PDB file of N, CA, C and O in Angstrom:
ATOM      1  N   MET A   1     -36.270 -23.406 -14.285  1.00  0.00           N
ATOM      2  CA  MET A   1     -37.087 -22.267 -13.954  1.00  0.00           C
ATOM      3  C   MET A   1     -36.204 -21.226 -13.263  1.00  0.00           C
ATOM      4  O   MET A   1     -35.456 -21.560 -12.344  1.00  0.00           O
ATOM      5  N   SER A   2     -36.286 -20.003 -13.689  1.00  0.00           N
ATOM      6  CA  SER A   2     -35.482 -18.938 -13.073  1.00  0.00           C
ATOM      7  C   SER A   2     -36.352 -18.106 -12.137  1.00  0.00           C
ATOM      8  O   SER A   2     -37.554 -17.947 -12.351  1.00  0.00           O
ATOM      9  N   PHE A   3     -35.727 -17.593 -11.120  1.00  0.00           N
ATOM     10  CA  PHE A   3     -36.410 -16.747 -10.155  1.00  0.00           C
ATOM     11  C   PHE A   3     -35.685 -15.407 -10.120  1.00  0.00           C
ATOM     12  O   PHE A   3     -34.579 -15.337  -9.585  1.00  0.00           O
ATOM     13  N   PRO A   4     -36.260 -14.349 -10.664  1.00  0.00           N
ATOM     14  CA  PRO A   4     -35.559 -13.064 -10.697  1.00  0.00           C
ATOM     15  C   PRO A   4     -35.279 -12.505  -9.301  1.00  0.00           C
ATOM     16  O   PRO A   4     -34.300 -11.781  -9.119  1.00  0.00           O
ATOM     17  N   TRP A   5     -36.092 -12.817  -8.343  1.00  0.00           N
ATOM     18  CA  TRP A   5     -35.878 -12.303  -6.993  1.00  0.00           C
ATOM     19  C   TRP A   5     -34.719 -13.007  -6.302  1.00  0.00           C
ATOM     20  O   TRP A   5     -34.240 -12.543  -5.267  1.00  0.00           O
ATOM     21  N   LEU A   6     -34.261 -14.132  -6.870  1.00  0.00           N
ATOM     22  CA  LEU A   6     -33.162 -14.872  -6.276  1.00  0.00           C
ATOM     23  C   LEU A   6     -31.798 -14.319  -6.684  1.00  0.00           C
ATOM     24  O   LEU A   6     -30.796 -14.602  -6.027  1.00  0.00           O
ATOM     25  N   GLU A   7     -31.750 -13.547  -7.747  1.00  0.00           N
ATOM     26  CA  GLU A   7     -30.490 -12.959  -8.186  1.00  0.00           C
ATOM     27  C   GLU A   7     -30.111 -11.828  -7.249  1.00  0.00           C
ATOM     28  O   GLU A   7     -30.944 -11.007  -6.865  1.00  0.00           O
ATOM     29  N   ARG A   8     -28.868 -11.804  -6.900  1.00  0.00           N
ATOM     30  CA  ARG A   8     -28.414 -10.760  -5.976  1.00  0.00           C
ATOM     31  C   ARG A   8     -27.517  -9.773  -6.705  1.00  0.00           C
ATOM     32  O   ARG A   8     -26.891 -10.097  -7.714  1.00  0.00           O
ATOM     33  N   THR A   9     -27.473  -8.593  -6.181  1.00  0.00           N
ATOM     34  CA  THR A   9     -26.599  -7.579  -6.754  1.00  0.00           C
ATOM     35  C   THR A   9     -25.204  -7.742  -6.158  1.00  0.00           C
ATOM     36  O   THR A   9     -25.073  -8.171  -5.012  1.00  0.00           O
ATOM     37  N   PRO A  10     -24.178  -7.413  -6.902  1.00  0.00           N
ATOM     38  CA  PRO A  10     -22.819  -7.560  -6.365  1.00  0.00           C
ATOM     39  C   PRO A  10     -22.560  -6.534  -5.263  1.00  0.00           C
ATOM     40  O   PRO A  10     -23.184  -5.474  -5.218  1.00  0.00           O
ATOM     41  N   TRP A  11     -21.626  -6.875  -4.379  1.00  0.00           N
ATOM     42  CA  TRP A  11     -21.239  -5.961  -3.308  1.00  0.00           C
ATOM     43  C   TRP A  11     -20.614  -4.706  -3.906  1.00  0.00           C
ATOM     44  O   TRP A  11     -19.921  -4.790  -4.920  1.00  0.00           O
ATOM     45  N   PRO A  12     -20.844  -3.553  -3.301  1.00  0.00           N
ATOM     46  CA  PRO A  12     -20.191  -2.339  -3.793  1.00  0.00           C
ATOM     47  C   PRO A  12     -18.676  -2.439  -3.616  1.00  0.00           C
ATOM     48  O   PRO A  12     -18.187  -3.040  -2.660  1.00  0.00           O
ATOM     49  N   THR A  13     -17.955  -1.847  -4.543  1.00  0.00           N
ATOM     50  CA  THR A  13     -16.493  -1.959  -4.502  1.00  0.00           C
ATOM     51  C   THR A  13     -15.876  -1.116  -3.387  1.00  0.00           C
ATOM     52  O   THR A  13     -14.798  -1.449  -2.892  1.00  0.00           O
ATOM     53  N   HIS A  14     -16.533  -0.044  -2.988  1.00  0.00           N
ATOM     54  CA  HIS A  14     -15.978   0.841  -1.963  1.00  0.00           C
ATOM     55  C   HIS A  14     -16.740   0.712  -0.645  1.00  0.00           C
ATOM     56  O   HIS A  14     -16.759   1.647   0.155  1.00  0.00           O
ATOM     57  N   GLY A  15     -17.362  -0.430  -0.419  1.00  0.00           N
ATOM     58  CA  GLY A  15     -18.166  -0.628   0.787  1.00  0.00           C
ATOM     59  C   GLY A  15     -17.353  -0.533   2.063  1.00  0.00           C
ATOM     60  O   GLY A  15     -17.791   0.082   3.035  1.00  0.00           O
ATOM     61  N   GLY A  16     -16.176  -1.135   2.068  1.00  0.00           N
ATOM     62  CA  GLY A  16     -15.340  -1.100   3.261  1.00  0.00           C
ATOM     63  C   GLY A  16     -14.878   0.300   3.615  1.00  0.00           C
ATOM     64  O   GLY A  16     -14.847   0.676   4.787  1.00  0.00           O
ATOM     65  N   GLU A  17     -14.517   1.071   2.595  1.00  0.00           N
ATOM     66  CA  GLU A  17     -14.093   2.457   2.830  1.00  0.00           C
ATOM     67  C   GLU A  17     -15.245   3.294   3.374  1.00  0.00           C
ATOM     68  O   GLU A  17     -15.055   4.124   4.263  1.00  0.00           O
ATOM     69  N   ARG A  18     -16.427   3.070   2.838  1.00  0.00           N
ATOM     70  CA  ARG A  18     -17.595   3.815   3.315  1.00  0.00           C
ATOM     71  C   ARG A  18     -17.912   3.480   4.766  1.00  0.00           C
ATOM     72  O   ARG A  18     -18.184   4.376   5.566  1.00  0.00           O
ATOM     73  N   ARG A  19     -17.879   2.193   5.111  1.00  0.00           N
ATOM     74  CA  ARG A  19     -18.155   1.797   6.491  1.00  0.00           C
ATOM     75  C   ARG A  19     -17.135   2.406   7.449  1.00  0.00           C
ATOM     76  O   ARG A  19     -17.491   2.852   8.540  1.00  0.00           O
ATOM     77  N   THR A  20     -15.866   2.424   7.039  1.00  0.00           N
ATOM     78  CA  THR A  20     -14.831   3.006   7.880  1.00  0.00           C
ATOM     79  C   THR A  20     -15.037   4.505   8.053  1.00  0.00           C
ATOM     80  O   THR A  20     -14.869   5.034   9.152  1.00  0.00           O
ATOM     81  N   ARG A  21     -15.403   5.197   6.964  1.00  0.00           N
ATOM     82  CA  ARG A  21     -15.645   6.638   7.040  1.00  0.00           C
ATOM     83  C   ARG A  21     -16.833   6.946   7.954  1.00  0.00           C
ATOM     84  O   ARG A  21     -16.785   7.892   8.741  1.00  0.00           O
ATOM     85  N   VAL A  22     -17.880   6.159   7.852  1.00  0.00           N
ATOM     86  CA  VAL A  22     -19.048   6.356   8.712  1.00  0.00           C
ATOM     87  C   VAL A  22     -18.681   6.096  10.168  1.00  0.00           C
ATOM     88  O   VAL A  22     -19.105   6.836  11.055  1.00  0.00           O
ATOM     89  N   ALA A  23     -17.896   5.052  10.419  1.00  0.00           N
ATOM     90  CA  ALA A  23     -17.478   4.746  11.788  1.00  0.00           C
ATOM     91  C   ALA A  23     -16.614   5.870  12.363  1.00  0.00           C
ATOM     92  O   ALA A  23     -16.753   6.217  13.536  1.00  0.00           O
ATOM     93  N   ALA A  24     -15.729   6.434  11.552  1.00  0.00           N
ATOM     94  CA  ALA A  24     -14.887   7.549  12.016  1.00  0.00           C
ATOM     95  C   ALA A  24     -15.736   8.781  12.303  1.00  0.00           C
ATOM     96  O   ALA A  24     -15.494   9.486  13.282  1.00  0.00           O
ATOM     97  N   ASP A  25     -16.725   9.043  11.462  1.00  0.00           N
ATOM     98  CA  ASP A  25     -17.632  10.170  11.707  1.00  0.00           C
ATOM     99  C   ASP A  25     -18.423   9.966  12.995  1.00  0.00           C
ATOM    100  O   ASP A  25     -18.643  10.910  13.754  1.00  0.00           O
ATOM    101  N   GLU A  26     -18.847   8.734  13.235  1.00  0.00           N
ATOM    102  CA  GLU A  26     -19.577   8.437  14.470  1.00  0.00           C
ATOM    103  C   GLU A  26     -18.680   8.613  15.689  1.00  0.00           C
ATOM    104  O   GLU A  26     -19.127   9.112  16.723  1.00  0.00           O
ATOM    105  N   LEU A  27     -17.415   8.204  15.574  1.00  0.00           N
ATOM    106  CA  LEU A  27     -16.483   8.395  16.682  1.00  0.00           C
ATOM    107  C   LEU A  27     -16.258   9.872  16.974  1.00  0.00           C
ATOM    108  O   LEU A  27     -16.159  10.264  18.137  1.00  0.00           O
ATOM    109  N   ALA A  28     -16.176  10.698  15.928  1.00  0.00           N
ATOM    110  CA  ALA A  28     -16.015  12.138  16.123  1.00  0.00           C
ATOM    111  C   ALA A  28     -17.246  12.718  16.812  1.00  0.00           C
ATOM    112  O   ALA A  28     -17.129  13.579  17.684  1.00  0.00           O
ATOM    113  N   SER A  29     -18.412  12.249  16.423  1.00  0.00           N
ATOM    114  CA  SER A  29     -19.647  12.713  17.053  1.00  0.00           C
ATOM    115  C   SER A  29     -19.694  12.314  18.521  1.00  0.00           C
ATOM    116  O   SER A  29     -20.074  13.116  19.375  1.00  0.00           O
ATOM    117  N   ARG A  30     -19.309  11.077  18.814  1.00  0.00           N
ATOM    118  CA  ARG A  30     -19.281  10.618  20.203  1.00  0.00           C
ATOM    119  C   ARG A  30     -18.226  11.367  21.012  1.00  0.00           C
ATOM    120  O   ARG A  30     -18.434  11.652  22.191  1.00  0.00           O
ATOM    121  N   ALA A  31     -17.101  11.684  20.387  1.00  0.00           N
ATOM    122  CA  ALA A  31     -16.064  12.454  21.085  1.00  0.00           C
ATOM    123  C   ALA A  31     -16.594  13.839  21.440  1.00  0.00           C
ATOM    124  O   ALA A  31     -16.317  14.350  22.526  1.00  0.00           O
ATOM    125  N   GLY A  32     -17.351  14.448  20.537  1.00  0.00           N
ATOM    126  CA  GLY A  32     -17.960  15.741  20.831  1.00  0.00           C
ATOM    127  C   GLY A  32     -18.931  15.655  21.994  1.00  0.00           C
ATOM    128  O   GLY A  32     -18.970  16.542  22.847  1.00  0.00           O
ATOM    129  N   LEU A  33     -19.710  14.592  22.028  1.00  0.00           N
ATOM    130  CA  LEU A  33     -20.648  14.392  23.132  1.00  0.00           C
ATOM    131  C   LEU A  33     -19.898  14.213  24.449  1.00  0.00           C
ATOM    132  O   LEU A  33     -20.276  14.795  25.466  1.00  0.00           O
ATOM    133  N   LEU A  34     -18.842  13.411  24.432  1.00  0.00           N
ATOM    134  CA  LEU A  34     -18.059  13.204  25.646  1.00  0.00           C
ATOM    135  C   LEU A  34     -17.395  14.506  26.106  1.00  0.00           C
ATOM    136  O   LEU A  34     -17.264  14.748  27.305  1.00  0.00           O
ATOM    137  N   TYR A  35     -16.979  15.340  25.153  1.00  0.00           N
ATOM    138  CA  TYR A  35     -16.411  16.644  25.499  1.00  0.00           C
ATOM    139  C   TYR A  35     -17.459  17.499  26.231  1.00  0.00           C
ATOM    140  O   TYR A  35     -17.175  18.109  27.261  1.00  0.00           O
ATOM    141  N   ARG A  36     -18.659  17.523  25.678  1.00  0.00           N
ATOM    142  CA  ARG A  36     -19.731  18.319  26.285  1.00  0.00           C
ATOM    143  C   ARG A  36     -20.147  17.773  27.646  1.00  0.00           C
ATOM    144  O   ARG A  36     -20.634  18.521  28.494  1.00  0.00           O
ATOM    145  N   LEU A  37     -19.954  16.467  27.858  1.00  0.00           N
ATOM    146  CA  LEU A  37     -20.289  15.870  29.156  1.00  0.00           C
ATOM    147  C   LEU A  37     -19.192  16.071  30.192  1.00  0.00           C
ATOM    148  O   LEU A  37     -19.368  15.722  31.359  1.00  0.00           O
ATOM    149  N   GLY A  38     -18.055  16.635  29.771  1.00  0.00           N
ATOM    150  CA  GLY A  38     -16.985  16.954  30.707  1.00  0.00           C
ATOM    151  C   GLY A  38     -15.893  15.905  30.825  1.00  0.00           C
ATOM    152  O   GLY A  38     -15.086  15.962  31.753  1.00  0.00           O
ATOM    153  N   PHE A  39     -15.850  14.952  29.909  1.00  0.00           N
ATOM    154  CA  PHE A  39     -14.784  13.957  29.929  1.00  0.00           C
ATOM    155  C   PHE A  39     -13.468  14.613  29.539  1.00  0.00           C
ATOM    156  O   PHE A  39     -13.445  15.570  28.766  1.00  0.00           O
ATOM    157  N   THR A  40     -12.378  14.094  30.079  1.00  0.00           N
ATOM    158  CA  THR A  40     -11.066  14.541  29.631  1.00  0.00           C
ATOM    159  C   THR A  40     -10.764  13.878  28.293  1.00  0.00           C
ATOM    160  O   THR A  40     -11.424  12.917  27.897  1.00  0.00           O
ATOM    161  N   GLN A  41      -9.764  14.401  27.611  1.00  0.00           N
ATOM    162  CA  GLN A  41      -9.389  13.836  26.315  1.00  0.00           C
ATOM    163  C   GLN A  41      -8.907  12.393  26.479  1.00  0.00           C
ATOM    164  O   GLN A  41      -9.236  11.533  25.662  1.00  0.00           O
ATOM    165  N   ALA A  42      -8.137  12.130  27.522  1.00  0.00           N
ATOM    166  CA  ALA A  42      -7.633  10.773  27.760  1.00  0.00           C
ATOM    167  C   ALA A  42      -8.771   9.810  28.077  1.00  0.00           C
ATOM    168  O   ALA A  42      -8.784   8.682  27.585  1.00  0.00           O
ATOM    169  N   ALA A  43      -9.719  10.243  28.889  1.00  0.00           N
ATOM    170  CA  ALA A  43     -10.843   9.372  29.247  1.00  0.00           C
ATOM    171  C   ALA A  43     -11.730   9.095  28.032  1.00  0.00           C
ATOM    172  O   ALA A  43     -12.207   7.976  27.845  1.00  0.00           O
ATOM    173  N   ALA A  44     -11.943  10.119  27.216  1.00  0.00           N
ATOM    174  CA  ALA A  44     -12.755   9.929  26.011  1.00  0.00           C
ATOM    175  C   ALA A  44     -12.063   8.977  25.039  1.00  0.00           C
ATOM    176  O   ALA A  44     -12.708   8.119  24.437  1.00  0.00           O
ATOM    177  N   THR A  45     -10.752   9.132  24.891  1.00  0.00           N
ATOM    178  CA  THR A  45     -10.003   8.232  24.004  1.00  0.00           C
ATOM    179  C   THR A  45     -10.085   6.801  24.499  1.00  0.00           C
ATOM    180  O   THR A  45     -10.323   5.884  23.714  1.00  0.00           O
ATOM    181  N   GLN A  46      -9.894   6.604  25.781  1.00  0.00           N
ATOM    182  CA  GLN A  46      -9.946   5.262  26.357  1.00  0.00           C
ATOM    183  C   GLN A  46     -11.334   4.649  26.160  1.00  0.00           C
ATOM    184  O   GLN A  46     -11.453   3.473  25.813  1.00  0.00           O
ATOM    185  N   ARG A  47     -12.363   5.431  26.377  1.00  0.00           N
ATOM    186  CA  ARG A  47     -13.737   4.931  26.245  1.00  0.00           C
ATOM    187  C   ARG A  47     -14.058   4.550  24.801  1.00  0.00           C
ATOM    188  O   ARG A  47     -14.659   3.505  24.551  1.00  0.00           O
ATOM    189  N   LEU A  48     -13.662   5.388  23.863  1.00  0.00           N
ATOM    190  CA  LEU A  48     -13.949   5.103  22.455  1.00  0.00           C
ATOM    191  C   LEU A  48     -13.104   3.941  21.932  1.00  0.00           C
ATOM    192  O   LEU A  48     -13.581   3.159  21.110  1.00  0.00           O
ATOM    193  N   CYS A  49     -11.866   3.815  22.391  1.00  0.00           N
ATOM    194  CA  CYS A  49     -11.043   2.663  22.000  1.00  0.00           C
ATOM    195  C   CYS A  49     -11.669   1.371  22.507  1.00  0.00           C
ATOM    196  O   CYS A  49     -11.695   0.368  21.792  1.00  0.00           O
ATOM    197  N   ALA A  50     -12.167   1.391  23.724  1.00  0.00           N
ATOM    198  CA  ALA A  50     -12.811   0.200  24.284  1.00  0.00           C
ATOM    199  C   ALA A  50     -14.074  -0.150  23.506  1.00  0.00           C
ATOM    200  O   ALA A  50     -14.374  -1.326  23.302  1.00  0.00           O
ATOM    201  N   ARG A  51     -14.812   0.866  23.073  1.00  0.00           N
ATOM    202  CA  ARG A  51     -16.031   0.630  22.307  1.00  0.00           C
ATOM    203  C   ARG A  51     -15.725  -0.030  20.971  1.00  0.00           C
ATOM    204  O   ARG A  51     -16.396  -0.984  20.576  1.00  0.00           O
ATOM    205  N   VAL A  52     -14.717   0.474  20.277  1.00  0.00           N
ATOM    206  CA  VAL A  52     -14.354  -0.096  18.977  1.00  0.00           C
ATOM    207  C   VAL A  52     -13.786  -1.503  19.156  1.00  0.00           C
ATOM    208  O   VAL A  52     -14.072  -2.393  18.355  1.00  0.00           O
ATOM    209  N   ALA A  53     -12.988  -1.708  20.197  1.00  0.00           N
ATOM    210  CA  ALA A  53     -12.449  -3.043  20.457  1.00  0.00           C
ATOM    211  C   ALA A  53     -13.581  -4.025  20.744  1.00  0.00           C
ATOM    212  O   ALA A  53     -13.531  -5.171  20.296  1.00  0.00           O
ATOM    213  N   TRP A  54     -14.589  -3.597  21.477  1.00  0.00           N
ATOM    214  CA  TRP A  54     -15.730  -4.458  21.770  1.00  0.00           C
ATOM    215  C   TRP A  54     -16.505  -4.774  20.491  1.00  0.00           C
ATOM    216  O   TRP A  54     -16.967  -5.899  20.297  1.00  0.00           O
ATOM    217  N   GLU A  55     -16.643  -3.779  19.628  1.00  0.00           N
ATOM    218  CA  GLU A  55     -17.400  -3.977  18.396  1.00  0.00           C
ATOM    219  C   GLU A  55     -16.738  -4.998  17.482  1.00  0.00           C
ATOM    220  O   GLU A  55     -17.427  -5.731  16.772  1.00  0.00           O
ATOM    221  N   TYR A  56     -15.427  -5.052  17.491  1.00  0.00           N
ATOM    222  CA  TYR A  56     -14.699  -5.984  16.630  1.00  0.00           C
ATOM    223  C   TYR A  56     -14.179  -7.187  17.422  1.00  0.00           C
ATOM    224  O   TYR A  56     -13.161  -7.770  17.050  1.00  0.00           O
ATOM    225  N   ASP A  57     -14.856  -7.564  18.498  1.00  0.00           N
ATOM    226  CA  ASP A  57     -14.473  -8.720  19.291  1.00  0.00           C
ATOM    227  C   ASP A  57     -15.334  -9.903  18.904  1.00  0.00           C
ATOM    228  O   ASP A  57     -16.551  -9.719  18.870  1.00  0.00           O
ATOM    229  N   PRO A  58     -14.860 -11.056  18.616  1.00  0.00           N
ATOM    230  CA  PRO A  58     -13.461 -11.430  18.612  1.00  0.00           C
ATOM    231  C   PRO A  58     -12.769 -10.935  17.355  1.00  0.00           C
ATOM    232  O   PRO A  58     -13.388 -10.865  16.293  1.00  0.00           O
ATOM    233  N   PRO A  59     -11.501 -10.593  17.461  1.00  0.00           N
ATOM    234  CA  PRO A  59     -10.804 -10.076  16.280  1.00  0.00           C
ATOM    235  C   PRO A  59     -10.651 -11.139  15.207  1.00  0.00           C
ATOM    236  O   PRO A  59     -10.491 -12.324  15.497  1.00  0.00           O
ATOM    237  N   SER A  60     -10.703 -10.699  13.996  1.00  0.00           N
ATOM    238  CA  SER A  60     -10.562 -11.600  12.863  1.00  0.00           C
ATOM    239  C   SER A  60      -9.463 -11.063  11.962  1.00  0.00           C
ATOM    240  O   SER A  60      -9.317  -9.850  11.814  1.00  0.00           O
ATOM    241  N   LYS A  61      -8.702 -11.943  11.368  1.00  0.00           N
ATOM    242  CA  LYS A  61      -7.624 -11.516  10.488  1.00  0.00           C
ATOM    243  C   LYS A  61      -8.121 -11.247   9.069  1.00  0.00           C
ATOM    244  O   LYS A  61      -7.458 -10.560   8.292  1.00  0.00           O
ATOM    245  N   MET A  62      -9.277 -11.786   8.739  1.00  0.00           N
ATOM    246  CA  MET A  62      -9.812 -11.618   7.386  1.00  0.00           C
ATOM    247  C   MET A  62     -11.319 -11.375   7.470  1.00  0.00           C
ATOM    248  O   MET A  62     -11.953 -11.590   8.503  1.00  0.00           O
ATOM    249  N   GLY A  63     -11.857 -10.924   6.361  1.00  0.00           N
ATOM    250  CA  GLY A  63     -13.303 -10.786   6.268  1.00  0.00           C
ATOM    251  C   GLY A  63     -13.820  -9.456   6.767  1.00  0.00           C
ATOM    252  O   GLY A  63     -13.044  -8.566   7.115  1.00  0.00           O
ATOM    253  N   PRO A  64     -15.130  -9.325   6.801  1.00  0.00           N
ATOM    254  CA  PRO A  64     -15.726  -8.038   7.150  1.00  0.00           C
ATOM    255  C   PRO A  64     -15.617  -7.701   8.635  1.00  0.00           C
ATOM    256  O   PRO A  64     -15.841  -6.555   9.023  1.00  0.00           O
ATOM    257  N   HIS A  65     -15.279  -8.673   9.463  1.00  0.00           N
ATOM    258  CA  HIS A  65     -15.209  -8.409  10.902  1.00  0.00           C
ATOM    259  C   HIS A  65     -13.808  -8.030  11.356  1.00  0.00           C
ATOM    260  O   HIS A  65     -13.531  -7.999  12.555  1.00  0.00           O
ATOM    261  N   ARG A  66     -12.925  -7.743  10.409  1.00  0.00           N
ATOM    262  CA  ARG A  66     -11.558  -7.335  10.726  1.00  0.00           C
ATOM    263  C   ARG A  66     -11.558  -5.843  11.057  1.00  0.00           C
ATOM    264  O   ARG A  66     -12.156  -5.044  10.337  1.00  0.00           O
ATOM    265  N   ARG A  67     -10.901  -5.479  12.126  1.00  0.00           N
ATOM    266  CA  ARG A  67     -10.829  -4.069  12.532  1.00  0.00           C
ATOM    267  C   ARG A  67      -9.951  -3.307  11.549  1.00  0.00           C
ATOM    268  O   ARG A  67      -8.782  -3.653  11.378  1.00  0.00           O
ATOM    269  N   PRO A  68     -10.491  -2.275  10.898  1.00  0.00           N
ATOM    270  CA  PRO A  68      -9.697  -1.521   9.920  1.00  0.00           C
ATOM    271  C   PRO A  68      -8.581  -0.725  10.596  1.00  0.00           C
ATOM    272  O   PRO A  68      -8.686  -0.346  11.762  1.00  0.00           O
ATOM    273  N   ASP A  69      -7.523  -0.484   9.849  1.00  0.00           N
ATOM    274  CA  ASP A  69      -6.407   0.306  10.378  1.00  0.00           C
ATOM    275  C   ASP A  69      -6.846   1.737  10.696  1.00  0.00           C
ATOM    276  O   ASP A  69      -6.276   2.379  11.579  1.00  0.00           O
ATOM    277  N   ALA A  70      -7.845   2.233   9.987  1.00  0.00           N
ATOM    278  CA  ALA A  70      -8.341   3.589  10.231  1.00  0.00           C
ATOM    279  C   ALA A  70      -9.082   3.693  11.559  1.00  0.00           C
ATOM    280  O   ALA A  70      -9.433   4.793  11.987  1.00  0.00           O
ATOM    281  N   LEU A  71      -9.324   2.550  12.220  1.00  0.00           N
ATOM    282  CA  LEU A  71      -9.977   2.558  13.527  1.00  0.00           C
ATOM    283  C   LEU A  71      -9.057   1.987  14.608  1.00  0.00           C
ATOM    284  O   LEU A  71      -9.516   1.438  15.609  1.00  0.00           O
ATOM    285  N   SER A  72      -7.755   2.127  14.385  1.00  0.00           N
ATOM    286  CA  SER A  72      -6.798   1.676  15.396  1.00  0.00           C
ATOM    287  C   SER A  72      -6.834   2.632  16.585  1.00  0.00           C
ATOM    288  O   SER A  72      -7.429   3.707  16.506  1.00  0.00           O
ATOM    289  N   ASP A  73      -6.204   2.243  17.672  1.00  0.00           N
ATOM    290  CA  ASP A  73      -6.183   3.104  18.862  1.00  0.00           C
ATOM    291  C   ASP A  73      -5.534   4.453  18.564  1.00  0.00           C
ATOM    292  O   ASP A  73      -5.981   5.481  19.071  1.00  0.00           O
ATOM    293  N   GLN A  74      -4.478   4.454  17.742  1.00  0.00           N
ATOM    294  CA  GLN A  74      -3.810   5.709  17.395  1.00  0.00           C
ATOM    295  C   GLN A  74      -4.723   6.595  16.550  1.00  0.00           C
ATOM    296  O   GLN A  74      -4.759   7.811  16.737  1.00  0.00           O
ATOM    297  N   ALA A  75      -5.459   5.985  15.621  1.00  0.00           N
ATOM    298  CA  ALA A  75      -6.380   6.761  14.779  1.00  0.00           C
ATOM    299  C   ALA A  75      -7.513   7.336  15.616  1.00  0.00           C
ATOM    300  O   ALA A  75      -7.940   8.467  15.388  1.00  0.00           O
ATOM    301  N   ILE A  76      -7.999   6.571  16.578  1.00  0.00           N
ATOM    302  CA  ILE A  76      -9.068   7.065  17.455  1.00  0.00           C
ATOM    303  C   ILE A  76      -8.551   8.213  18.308  1.00  0.00           C
ATOM    304  O   ILE A  76      -9.258   9.200  18.512  1.00  0.00           O
ATOM    305  N   ALA A  77      -7.318   8.095  18.812  1.00  0.00           N
ATOM    306  CA  ALA A  77      -6.732   9.184  19.604  1.00  0.00           C
ATOM    307  C   ALA A  77      -6.627  10.458  18.768  1.00  0.00           C
ATOM    308  O   ALA A  77      -6.842  11.557  19.278  1.00  0.00           O
ATOM    309  N   LYS A  78      -6.299  10.311  17.495  1.00  0.00           N
ATOM    310  CA  LYS A  78      -6.207  11.474  16.610  1.00  0.00           C
ATOM    311  C   LYS A  78      -7.593  12.089  16.382  1.00  0.00           C
ATOM    312  O   LYS A  78      -7.728  13.312  16.391  1.00  0.00           O
ATOM    313  N   ILE A  79      -8.606  11.272  16.183  1.00  0.00           N
ATOM    314  CA  ILE A  79      -9.974  11.776  15.993  1.00  0.00           C
ATOM    315  C   ILE A  79     -10.434  12.533  17.234  1.00  0.00           C
ATOM    316  O   ILE A  79     -11.018  13.612  17.131  1.00  0.00           O
ATOM    317  N   VAL A  80     -10.168  11.963  18.402  1.00  0.00           N
ATOM    318  CA  VAL A  80     -10.564  12.621  19.652  1.00  0.00           C
ATOM    319  C   VAL A  80      -9.807  13.925  19.826  1.00  0.00           C
ATOM    320  O   VAL A  80     -10.392  14.932  20.227  1.00  0.00           O
ATOM    321  N   SER A  81      -8.515  13.921  19.531  1.00  0.00           N
ATOM    322  CA  SER A  81      -7.707  15.128  19.666  1.00  0.00           C
ATOM    323  C   SER A  81      -8.225  16.244  18.757  1.00  0.00           C
ATOM    324  O   SER A  81      -8.352  17.392  19.183  1.00  0.00           O
ATOM    325  N   GLU A  82      -8.522  15.899  17.511  1.00  0.00           N
ATOM    326  CA  GLU A  82      -9.046  16.906  16.570  1.00  0.00           C
ATOM    327  C   GLU A  82     -10.408  17.421  17.030  1.00  0.00           C
ATOM    328  O   GLU A  82     -10.690  18.614  16.914  1.00  0.00           O
ATOM    329  N   THR A  83     -11.240  16.543  17.543  1.00  0.00           N
ATOM    330  CA  THR A  83     -12.566  16.964  18.008  1.00  0.00           C
ATOM    331  C   THR A  83     -12.453  17.857  19.228  1.00  0.00           C
ATOM    332  O   THR A  83     -13.127  18.883  19.314  1.00  0.00           O
ATOM    333  N   PHE A  84     -11.608  17.475  20.169  1.00  0.00           N
ATOM    334  CA  PHE A  84     -11.460  18.294  21.383  1.00  0.00           C
ATOM    335  C   PHE A  84     -10.822  19.644  21.070  1.00  0.00           C
ATOM    336  O   PHE A  84     -11.121  20.629  21.745  1.00  0.00           O
ATOM    337  N   SER A  85      -9.951  19.715  20.064  1.00  0.00           N
ATOM    338  CA  SER A  85      -9.314  20.989  19.732  1.00  0.00           C
ATOM    339  C   SER A  85     -10.324  21.971  19.122  1.00  0.00           C
ATOM    340  O   SER A  85     -10.134  23.185  19.197  1.00  0.00           O
ATOM    341  N   ARG A  86     -11.393  21.447  18.522  1.00  0.00           N
ATOM    342  CA  ARG A  86     -12.430  22.325  17.980  1.00  0.00           C
ATOM    343  C   ARG A  86     -13.379  22.838  19.046  1.00  0.00           C
ATOM    344  O   ARG A  86     -14.151  23.764  18.802  1.00  0.00           O
ATOM    345  N   ARG A  87     -13.324  22.241  20.229  1.00  0.00           N
ATOM    346  CA  ARG A  87     -14.191  22.587  21.355  1.00  0.00           C
ATOM    347  C   ARG A  87     -15.658  22.593  20.930  1.00  0.00           C
ATOM    348  O   ARG A  87     -16.294  23.647  20.908  1.00  0.00           O
ATOM    349  N   PRO A  88     -16.196  21.422  20.593  1.00  0.00           N
ATOM    350  CA  PRO A  88     -17.583  21.351  20.116  1.00  0.00           C
ATOM    351  C   PRO A  88     -18.557  21.750  21.197  1.00  0.00           C
ATOM    352  O   PRO A  88     -18.355  21.452  22.375  1.00  0.00           O
ATOM    353  N   GLY A  89     -19.585  22.407  20.804  1.00  0.00           N
ATOM    354  CA  GLY A  89     -20.564  22.771  21.828  1.00  0.00           C
ATOM    355  C   GLY A  89     -21.542  23.677  21.275  1.00  0.00           C
ATOM    356  O   GLY A  89     -22.457  24.104  21.980  1.00  0.00           O
TER     357      GLY A  89
END
């Protein structure tokens, strides 16, 4: 007996890239908020790096819970720098 509701659709091929892009967009949005709240660029970078590190804790070398290179501390510093240079508000 077959159950059509039991069949699953395959994972999207670009799912990881999409999740990373969404996470980077969210970090830029949070950096803008921190700018408007009066945080310094260094404090905002430190806060967002800690947030991403917490989100991917415990770190994994494989699988979906692995921290992408696009969300490394250097990449986050670049996102914050670009956001602060635009002076969002």
